[in-house]
C-alpha positions as CSV (number, residue, x, y, z in Angstrom):
1,M,190.8,31.5,134.8
2,S,193.1,32.1,132.0
3,F,196.0,30.0,130.9
4,P,199.2,31.3,129.5
5,V,201.1,29.8,126.4
6,D,203.2,26.8,127.5
7,A,206.5,27.5,125.7
8,S,207.4,23.9,126.3
9,A,204.4,22.4,124.4
10,L,205.4,20.4,121.6
11,P,204.1,21.2,118.0
12,A,199.2,16.4,115.7
13,S,194.5,11.5,116.9
14,D,192.1,11.6,117.0
15,T,189.3,9.8,118.5
16,F,187.8,6.8,116.7
17,A,184.8,5.7,118.7
18,T,182.2,8.4,117.6
19,S,181.5,7.3,114.0
20,S,178.2,5.7,113.4
21,A,179.5,4.2,110.1
22,A,182.7,2.9,111.4
23,S,184.3,-0.1,109.9
24,S,186.9,-2.1,111.9
25,R,189.0,-4.7,110.0
26,G,191.2,-6.0,112.7
27,S,195.0,-5.5,113.1
28,V,197.2,-5.1,110.1
29,P,200.8,-5.7,110.9
30,C,202.9,-2.7,109.7
31,A,206.0,-2.7,112.0
32,V,207.8,-5.4,114.0
33,S,207.3,-4.7,117.7
34,S,209.0,-6.4,120.7
35,S,207.9,-6.2,124.2
36,E,211.7,-5.9,124.9
37,A,212.1,-2.9,122.7
38,P,212.3,0.5,124.2
39,A,209.1,2.7,124.5
40,P,208.8,4.6,121.3
41,S,209.1,8.5,121.5
42,A,206.9,10.9,119.8
43,A,209.5,11.2,117.1
44,D,209.6,7.4,116.6
45,L,205.8,7.5,116.3
46,L,205.9,10.2,113.7
47,R,208.5,8.3,111.6
48,F,206.1,5.3,111.8
49,A,203.1,7.4,110.9
50,R,204.9,9.0,107.8
51,R,206.2,5.6,106.6
52,T,202.9,3.9,106.9
53,A,201.1,6.8,105.2
54,S,203.4,6.2,102.2
55,D,202.0,2.5,101.8
56,S,199.7,3.0,99.0
57,A,198.3,-0.5,99.0
58,L,197.5,-0.3,102.7
59,V,195.9,3.1,102.4
60,A,193.9,1.8,99.2
61,S,192.6,-1.2,101.4
62,L,190.7,1.2,103.9
63,P,187.1,1.0,103.2
64,L,185.6,4.6,102.8
65,D,182.2,5.7,103.8
66,P,180.4,8.9,102.6
67,E,178.8,9.6,106.0
68,G,181.3,8.5,108.9
69,R,184.8,8.0,109.5
70,T,186.1,4.5,109.0
71,W,189.3,2.9,110.4
72,I,191.5,0.0,110.6
73,R,193.7,-0.9,113.6
74,L,197.4,-1.3,112.9
75,E,200.3,-2.8,114.8
76,G,202.4,0.1,116.0
77,P,206.0,0.3,117.0
78,G,207.0,-0.9,120.5
79,G,203.7,-1.7,121.7
80,S,202.0,1.6,120.6
81,E,198.4,1.9,119.5
82,A,198.1,2.8,115.9
83,W,195.2,3.3,113.4
84,L,194.4,4.1,109.7
85,I,191.5,6.5,109.5
86,G,189.3,7.6,106.7
87,W,187.7,11.0,106.9
88,P,184.6,11.9,104.7
89,P,184.3,15.5,103.5
90,G,183.3,17.6,106.6
91,T,184.0,15.2,109.4
92,G,186.2,15.8,112.4
93,T,186.9,14.8,115.9
94,G,185.9,17.8,118.1
95,W,188.2,19.0,120.8
96,H,190.0,16.4,122.8
97,D,193.2,15.2,124.5
98,H,194.8,11.9,124.7
99,G,194.7,10.8,128.3
100,G,198.3,11.4,128.9
101,S,199.7,9.5,126.0
102,H,202.1,11.1,123.4
103,G,201.7,10.4,119.7
104,A,201.9,11.6,116.2
105,F,199.8,11.5,113.0
106,A,200.4,11.9,109.2
107,A,198.2,12.5,106.2
108,A,198.2,9.8,103.7
109,A,195.6,11.1,101.3
110,G,193.6,14.4,101.0
111,R,194.3,17.1,103.4
112,L,193.6,17.5,107.2
113,T,193.3,20.6,109.2
114,E,194.5,20.6,112.9
115,Q,193.6,23.3,115.4
116,S,195.4,23.0,118.7
117,L,196.1,24.8,122.0
118,A,199.7,25.9,122.6
119,A,199.1,25.6,126.4
120,Q,199.3,22.9,129.0
121,L,195.9,22.4,130.7
122,P,195.5,20.9,134.1
123,T,194.4,17.3,133.9
124,E,192.0,17.3,137.0
125,G,189.7,19.5,139.0
126,W,188.1,21.7,136.4
127,K,185.1,21.9,134.2
128,V,185.4,25.3,132.6
129,L,188.5,27.3,131.5
130,E,188.9,30.5,129.9
131,L,191.7,30.5,127.6
132,A,194.3,33.2,127.4
133,D,194.6,35.1,124.0
134,G,197.5,33.7,121.7
135,V,197.1,30.1,122.5
136,D,195.4,29.0,119.3
137,R,197.5,27.3,116.6
138,Q,196.4,26.0,113.2
139,R,198.0,23.8,110.4
140,Q,197.1,21.9,107.5
141,L,198.7,18.5,106.7
142,A,198.7,16.7,103.4
143,D,200.9,14.3,101.2
144,G,202.8,12.6,104.0
145,Q,203.1,15.7,106.3
146,G,202.7,14.9,109.9
147,R,203.3,16.2,113.4
148,A,204.2,14.7,116.8
149,F,202.7,15.9,120.1
150,G,203.3,15.5,123.8
151,P,201.1,13.9,126.5
152,H,199.3,17.2,127.3
153,H,198.2,18.0,123.8
154,V,194.7,19.4,123.1
155,H,193.4,19.7,119.6
156,Q,190.7,18.8,116.9
157,V,191.3,17.5,113.6
158,F,188.9,17.8,110.7
159,N,188.6,17.4,106.8
160,A,187.4,20.8,105.7
161,S,187.1,19.6,102.0
162,A,183.6,19.7,100.6
163,E,184.3,17.0,98.1
164,E,187.4,15.0,98.8
165,H,188.0,12.1,101.4
166,A,191.1,12.4,103.5
167,V,193.0,9.4,105.2
168,S,195.5,9.6,107.9
169,V,197.7,7.4,110.1
170,H,197.8,7.9,113.9
171,A,200.0,6.4,116.6
172,Y,200.0,6.7,120.4
173,Y,202.1,5.5,123.4
174,P,201.3,4.3,125.8
175,P,198.0,2.9,124.1
176,L,195.3,5.4,125.0
177,P,193.8,4.7,128.5
178,M,191.1,7.5,127.9
179,M,190.3,10.6,126.3
180,R,188.8,13.8,127.5
181,R,186.2,15.6,125.2
182,Y,185.7,19.3,125.1
183,S,183.3,21.8,123.8
184,R,184.4,25.4,122.9
185,V,182.7,28.8,122.6
186,G,185.2,31.6,121.9
187,Q,187.9,31.3,124.6
188,V,185.8,29.3,126.9
189,L,186.7,25.4,127.0
190,R,184.2,23.1,128.8
191,L,184.9,19.5,129.7
192,E,182.1,17.5,128.3
193,Q,182.8,13.9,128.9
194,V,185.6,11.3,129.5
195,E,185.8,8.3,127.1
196,W,187.6,5.1,128.4
197,A,189.7,2.7,126.0
198,Q,187.0,-0.1,126.5
199,E,184.6,2.1,124.8
200,W,186.3,2.0,121.3
201,A,188.2,-1.2,121.6
């Protein structure tokens, strides 16, 4: 089953529950949020991610581990979920989606590579898909560069450096209810597992 390019796909989270050396330091207030504020758009989340990525004191407060990713949970705008994440050399997320949430991320230090699919996948009723040619996209983000994405975004993010840590800021709205994890061989994408929010809370 092949999937064509979805021209409406927005031009990226990451997952945080898989690092064996994770360090959680609680919430850090970085933006004023109000239950009466309108729901943040992907563009709002990108502005937040870029602004937060430029906060050198906050970025420096993240403990870095040579083996696994570390993170601090942040207070995102408008009730969104946000994280500051450290990436040791060679670490990444694997292919995943965001459970229907839209979001954004921005590099705060080092450089991250994102590989994504420019196609909207069905959310239910499949285990294996054959991807059409031409759906792959790749970009590198560094020095405050970021991107926003829509609710059907599938990607993987990794630090390709052999020596340098990377740090990034991620934000999602609504807060991630779940994430689907995929494996990929060539053009074949396979659903491997579903992770629920309580697993990484």
